[in-house]
N, C-alpha and C positions, 0 to 999 in steps of 0.2 A: 089354745091360748086365747084369752079374752082380747077382743079388739078394742081399740080406743080411738075416738075421734073428737074433734072440737069444732065448734061453729064460730066462724069469724063474722059472718053476715048472713042475711037471709039466703043467699044463693052460693055461699062459699064455705066449704068445710075443709078440714085437714085431718087425714088419717095419720095416726102416730104408730107406726110399726118400727121396723129397724131403720127406716127412713120416714120422713114426712112426705106425704103425697097430697097435693092440692086437688080438691074436688069442686069444680065449678059446675053447678047443677042447674038444670032447667026442666022441671018436672021429673020424668023418669030417665032423662038422658044426662050425660055428663061429659065434660072435658077434664082430663086428668093431667097433672103435672108431676113428673117423676113417679109413675106408678111402679111399685115393686113390692114383692113380699107375698108369701103364701096365704096370709090371712086377710089381705086387702079386700077380697071378694065378699067377706063377711060384713065389712063396713058398708059396701055398696048395697048389700041386701038389707041392712038395717035402715038405710036411707031410701029404700025403694027404687034404686037406680037399676034399670035393666038394660040400658044401652050406653055403654062407654064408647062414644063415637069419635073422640079425638084425644090424642095423647101428645104431650109436649115433654121434651127432656132438656134439662139445663146443661148437662154434660155427659160424656160418654162412659163414665165409670160403671162397672158391672153391678155394684151394690145398689145403685139407684135405677137400674134399667131391667132387672131380671126378676123372675119369679111370678110374673103376672101374664097370663096369655094375651096375645094380641091377635084379634080376629082379622080376617082378610079385608073386611069392609071398614076397618078403623083407619083414620088418617093419623100418620105418625110424623111429628115435626121435631127437627133437631137443629142445633147450631150449624150453619153452613160450613164453618171452619172445621167441624168435626164429623162431617157426614161420612167420610171414609172409615172412621172408627166405629160407625154403626153399620153401614151397608156393605163394607168391604174389609171387615176386620181380619179376615184370613191373610191379607197382605202384611199385617203386623206379625202374626204368628209364624208365617212362612219365610220371613225375611231375616237372614242371619245377623243383620246389623242391629236388630232388636234382641238378639240372643247373646252375642259375644262382643267383647271389647266395649262395654257399655260406659261411655263417657257422657252421653246425652240421655235425658230422661223424659223427653216430651215426644210422644206419650210413653209412659212406662208402667203404670200401676193400674190394676183392676180393669184391664181390657175385657170387652165382651168375649165370651167363649165362642159364640156363633153370631154371624151377621143377622141383623133384623131389617125388615123392609122399611124404607123411608119414603114418604110421599111429599113432604114439605121441608124446606130448609129456610132458616131465618138469619138475617143480618141486622145490624144496628138500625133501630127505628121502625122495624117491620110492625105492621098493625094487624091484629086479628080481631074480628068481630064474632062473638059467640053468645047467643042468647041475649040477655040484657047487659052483658059485660063487654068491655073493650080491653084488649091486651096489647101491651107495647113491649117490644124486645129491646133489651139493652145488652150490648156485648160487654161482658165483665170478666176478662181473663184474670188469672191469678192461680186458682186451684188447678185449672187446666188452661191451656193456651186459648181454647175456643169456647170457654164457658159463657153462657148467657144467663141473664136474669129476666123474669117475666113480671112486668107491672100489670096488675089487674085492677081496673076501675069498675067497681060493681057496688050497687046499693048505696051510692053516695060516698064511698070510701075507696082508698087506694091501698093495695097490698103489694109487697115485693117478695116474689119467690126467688131466693138468691143462690140456690145451689149450695156449694160448700165454701162460699166466701167467708162465712162467719158461722160459728156454732151457737154462741150465746154471748151475753154481754162480756166482752173482754176475752173471749175464748175461740179457739179453732178446734176442728175435729182432729186434725193431725197436721204435722209439719212437713213430712217428706215430699208431699206433692208440690211444695214451694221451692224445691231444689231446682235452681235455674241459673245458668251462666249469664253474665252481663258482658264483660270484655273477654271472658274465657269460656270454656265449655261448661255445661251444666255440672260436671263433676266438681268444679271449684266454686259452685254457686250456692253455698248454704244460705237459705232464706232469700235467694236471689230474686224470687218473684214477689217480694214484699212491696216493691214500688208499684207493680201492676195491681196487686191486691188493694193497696191503698187507693189508687186512682179509681178502681172499680167500686170500692165502698163509697168513695166521695160521689161518684156518679149516681149511685143508688140513693145516697142521702139527698142529693139535689132534686131528686124526683119527689121528695116529701111524702113517702109512704106512711101510712098509719101504723104499719107493723112489718117486720121482716120475718119471713118463714124460710128457714134454712132446710137443706136436704137432711142433714144431721143436726139435731139440737132443739132448742126451745123457741117458741114463737116469742118475738121481742116486740113489745108494744111501745118502746121508747128507742127508736132507731138511732137518734143522735147519741144518746148515752151509751148504747151498746157499741157503736162504731168507735166513738172516742176512747172508750175503755180498751178496745182491742188494739187500736193504733198506738196508744200510749204503752201498753204492755209489750207489743211487738218491738217497739223502738228500744225499750229497756232490755229485753231479751237479746236483741241483736247487738247492743252495746256490750253486753257481757260475753258475747261470742267474740267480737272483735278484740276485746281487751287482751286476750292471750292467744290470738290466732297466729299460727305459723305462716299463714298466707300473706301476712304483712311483709315477710321476707321476700317472697317470690313476686308479689304484685303490689308494691306499696301504693301505686296510683289508685288502686281500688278503695283505699282507706284514707285518702288525703283528708277527708272531712273530719276524721276522728283524731287527727294529730293533736297531741297534747291533752287528750281527754283524761280527766282524773281517774285513777284506778287502772289505767292501761299499763301493762308491763313494758318497760323500755326494751328495745331490741339489742341483744348482746353482740359483742364483737366476736369474731371467730379466732381460732388459734391454729397454728400449723399442725398437720398430721405427722405422726412419727415417720421416719425415713424408710421404714421397712413396709409401708403400705403403698398400694397403688389404687387408683380410682379411675374406672372407665364406665361411662354411662351410669347405670344404677348398680354397678358391680364394685365392691371393695375386695381387694386381694391382700392377704397377709403373706409375707415372704419370710420363711424361717432362716436360721443360721446355716442350715444345710441346703438352702435354696429350694426347698419344697414350697408349694403354694397351697394356701387355704383360700378358697373362692366363695364369695357370697353373691348369689343371684346371677342370672344370665338372661337378660331380656332381649338381646339382639345377637345375631351371628357375628356382628362386628367385634363383640367382646371376645369371641372365640379366636378370631384372627389376631386381636391384640395380645391375647395370652400366648398364642403361638409365636408372635414376634418377640415377646419376652424370653421365650425358650431359645429362639434363634440368636438373641443377643446375650445368651448365657446369664440372664438375670434370675431365671428360675429353671429348675430341672424338670419336675413333674408336678401335676396337681394331685394332691393326695386326699383332700376332703372338700366337700361342697355343702354349704349351708344355705337354705332357702328361708328368707326372712318372712315373706308373705305371698299371697296368691296372685297379686295384681299382674296384669299381662306384661307390663314393662319390666317385670322382674322374673318372669317365667317363660315368656314366649319361646326362647331358644334353649330351654332346659333339655328337651329331648336330644337336640343336636350336641349340646355340651356334654351330656352323659355318654353319648356315643363316641365323642372325640376324646374325652378324658374319663376313662372308666374307673372313677374313684368312688369312695363311699359318699352317699348323699344323706344328709342329716336334716331333720326338720322337727319343729314342735308338733305335738299330736294334733292340735287344732288346725294348724296349717296343713299338715299331711292329709287330713280328711278331705280338704278341698283340692289340693294339687294332684292327688292320686286319682281323683274321680270328679273332675270339674263339671261333668254333665249333670251331676247330682245337685248342683247349686245354681241359683241365678242371683248374681251379686255384681256390684260395680266393677268395671275394669277386668272382668273375668276372661280368661283365655281358655280355649279348648285344648291347649297343649297339656299332655299328661306327663307328670314327673314321677319317676321311680324314687321311692324313699327307702333307704336301707336301714336307717336307724331313726326310730321315732322317740323323741325326748319328752319327758314329763318335766313339770316345773321344778327347776333347781338341779337337774341332772348335770354332772360335771364329768369331764374327761381331759386327758392330756393329749395335746397335739404338739409334738416336738417340745420346744422350750416354753410353750404357752399352755396355761390352764384355761379351758373353755367351760363356761357354765351357761346352760340354756334356760330360758324362761318363757312361759306364755306371757305375751306382752300385748294386751288388747288396746293398743293405741290407735294409730291411723285407721285400723280395722280390727274388729274382734278376732279375725283369723290371721294372727300376727305373732311372730316370735321375736325375742330379744336375746342377744348373746353378749355376755361379759367375757372379755379376753384379757388375761393377766400375764404380764411378762415384760422384760426389759424395763422394769421400774415404772410401768404405767398400767392403769386400769381402764381399758377401753370398752365402752358400751356401744354395740351396734344395734341401733333401735329401728332399723328399716327406714320407713318414712315418717316416723312418729313425732319427731321434733325438728324444729329449726331454731335459730337464735332468737326468733320472735315468739316462740311458744309451741302450741300443740297443733297437729295437722288433723283437724276434725271438720274439714270443710265439705264433706260429703255425707249426708245423713244416711245413705244406704250402706255405709261402712260399719254401722252399728257402734257408734261412739256412746256407750252407755254412761249414764250419770248415776252417782251414788257411791257409797262406801265399798271399797274392795272390788270395784268393777271399773272397766274402762280406764280412762286416764287417771282417775284417782288411784287405782291400783298401780299404774305405771309410775306415777310420780312418787308414791310411797317407796317403790322399789329403788328408784334412782336416789331418793333420800337415804335409803339404807346402804346401798352399794357404794355411794360416793365415787363415781368414776372420775378419772382425771380428764378423759376425753369422751364426748358423745358424738356419734356419727350418724348422718342422714345419707341415704343412698343417692340423693340428688344433689348433695352439697359437698364441695371440695374441702372447705375448712372443717376442722373439728370445733367443738364448743363445749361449754359446760354451763351449769346453772348455779347461782349462789343459793344459800339457804333461804334468803329473803325472796328470791324469785320463785323458788319451789313453793314457798308458803303463799305467795301471791296467786299462783296458779291453782293451788288447792282451795284457797278461799273463794276464788272466782268460780271454780267448779261447784262448790257448795252453794253459792248464791244462784248459779244456773239451775241446779236441781230444784231449788225453791221456786224461782220465777217461772221456769218452764213448766213445772207442775201446775202452777196457777193458770197457765195458758191453755191447758187441755182439760176435758171433762173426765179425767181419770185420777186415781189416787197416786200416780207417779208419772213423772215426765216421760219416762222411757216408752210408755204405750203410745205416746204421740210422736216420738222421735225415732223409734226403732221399727223400721218398716218390716223387719223379719222376726218380730216377737211371735208371730204365727207363721210357720213355714212348712212346706211339704218336702219330705225326703224319700226317695230322690226326686228332685224337681223334674227331671226328665228321665225317661227310661224306655227301652225298646220292649215291645210286646208283640206277641204273635197270636193270630186267631186260634181259639181253643186253649190258650195258655192261661196263666194266672199272673196278675200284676200285684206286687206287694208295695204298699204305700204307707208311710208313717207321717202323721201330722204332729209336729213338735211345737210346743207352746212354752214360752218363757214367762213365768209369773213374776212380774216386776213389783208385786205388792208385798206387804209385810205379813199377810195372812194367806192361808190356803185359798185356792180358787178352783172352782169346778168348771170344766169346759166340755162341750159336746161338739162333735164334728161329723159331717156326712158328705162323702164325695157325691157329686151330681153327675151321673152317667148320661151319655147321649140318649135321647128319647127312643132312637131307633133300636137300641139294645134291648128294650123291653124289660128292664130290671132295675131294682133299687137296692142300695146298700143300707143296711141298718146303721143308725148312728152309733158312734163310739162315745164313751164318756170317761173322763179321768179327773181326778183331783190332783192339782199340781201344788207342790209345797212352796212356801214363800221363797222368793229370790232363787228359784230353781227352774230347771227345765223338765217338763214331763210331756206326756202325749199318749198316743195310741196308734196301733197299726191296723191296716185293712188288707184283706186278701180279696182281690177283685177279679172275678172270672171274666175272661174275654170271650165273646160269642164266637162260635166256630165259623159261622157265616156272617160276616160283618161288612156292611156296605161302606162303612167309614174306614178309609185307609189314609196313609200319610200321618200328619201330626194332628192329634186330637187333644183338645183342652179339657181337663177335668177340674171344674171348679169345686171348691170345698166350702160348704155352708158351716159357719161357726157360730156358736153361742158361748159367751164367756161371762161367768159370774152373773148368769141370768139375763145378760144383755145380748139380744140377737144382733149379729153383725152382717148377716147375709152371706153372699158368696165372696168371702173375704180373701181367700187365697186360691191358688190353682196348682195343678201339676200337669205335665205334658206326657202323653203316651205317643210313642212313635212306632207305627205298625211296620213289621217286617214280615216277609213271606206271605203266604196265603194267596 
């Protein structure tokens, strides 16, 4: 592949690979900023650089730190606040808090597979003299908590290498790294790092650089215009999120500044639940005329005791069916104990069942290691009779893509159990990792169209005692807002659809984690969701540890529009392998001719040997 670079001044160049790398040169030696990529050495050769003697990194993400060898005599400088994620990254991969029950996301994405040696750490205001240039470090959190930008004064001009604060005029590389809690956990913090991002961009602006050079994106020679456009677009996009956010019901104080904004859906009043229902924690229970119980979700052993108390009080006789709405830990943690205590049939949507029967295969928000047995897997629209009630199951990709909905008809009411997908204030899409896709017939658009068709008399949320419903006008408001979101968020990213910038899992490895043994074979599938309206070609190659002494040939696949495709790999495990324990296997991705670097990863856990 041909390499490309541009010259900003006599001594400053930028290599344009899957990321931008700054090259500050002095004769045949260079200081590099975010060096990454297998073709970078070709640019150095064209420039006659034989000694890359110092490297600086803006942040710890794997895509801007790997693929270029670091010699032992090279100085490596990183943000002080992120030094552990460079030099001791195994503490991330080996800590269960970063694997299970994921409510906080800092750090969470694109961690290094292996630690790298660090010689220098930098904080706000640090000065670096190199050749004829002077560098100043600015702490600029937002994309990550510890990100820095480097101001370079050279050849009479000032340039700012800004990491992933900005992609281009009015654009970001992706949104999910901005998931951050303010008064709550990161899980509830959709675009929660926007204030940090804004403050960091303003700090860079005040330094008056002639140009912004992002890690991903275009060199911007009008920083004021680029920053203003991004802040204006972010504010508009966030307003379109708040307008129909269910989080307004749970945490109204977070949105006080938006009260009375035009176009925001008013919050509905609730209505009493029918008398044959009981609600404990995240569990809804339907009691039939013959006193049998239909139970939905079991996130805590306390629920089991409460059901047993209902039996002791003769309110119910036995539990005869169990429905799992979605995979989140507060809905499934106690499922194994529940199934042992109440040996009834367990039913789940096929997409939900894939996760709860094999959680180790996924890395998702709020995921639990608890394994749930599923006896009946439903497809969209499957119906069955449970005593006097008619049950109809649906794939319901609301709060999370891995979610089911259940319509229950009987006693003159039509009840829709939507898991955590709605409150009286709107839609529960406050965690980008949940895969809240935008567009026709996906995500909440699909869910709202179903509610519009089914016309339930009562809608239930697993966390809310009252039932509620939506008027036709409210459903139309939510649909119109989602359509506007699809448009404005697409404009926010350098992709042809918003979902590439919002769906962290549009490229994913399955299984995410698996046990392997020396001398065995691991089977890994890379799955890609094509969010475009045209076919897309993708290539992928797992990057094996250097000590294994082998490479895997890349796979290539054409993925149909708005569909999921991918390819599988069979990976031989060396018989004599020095690497034991947990091993990170990054996967290098190219999509639609755009190299993305080591964009995703899988985990091999060694057993035996």
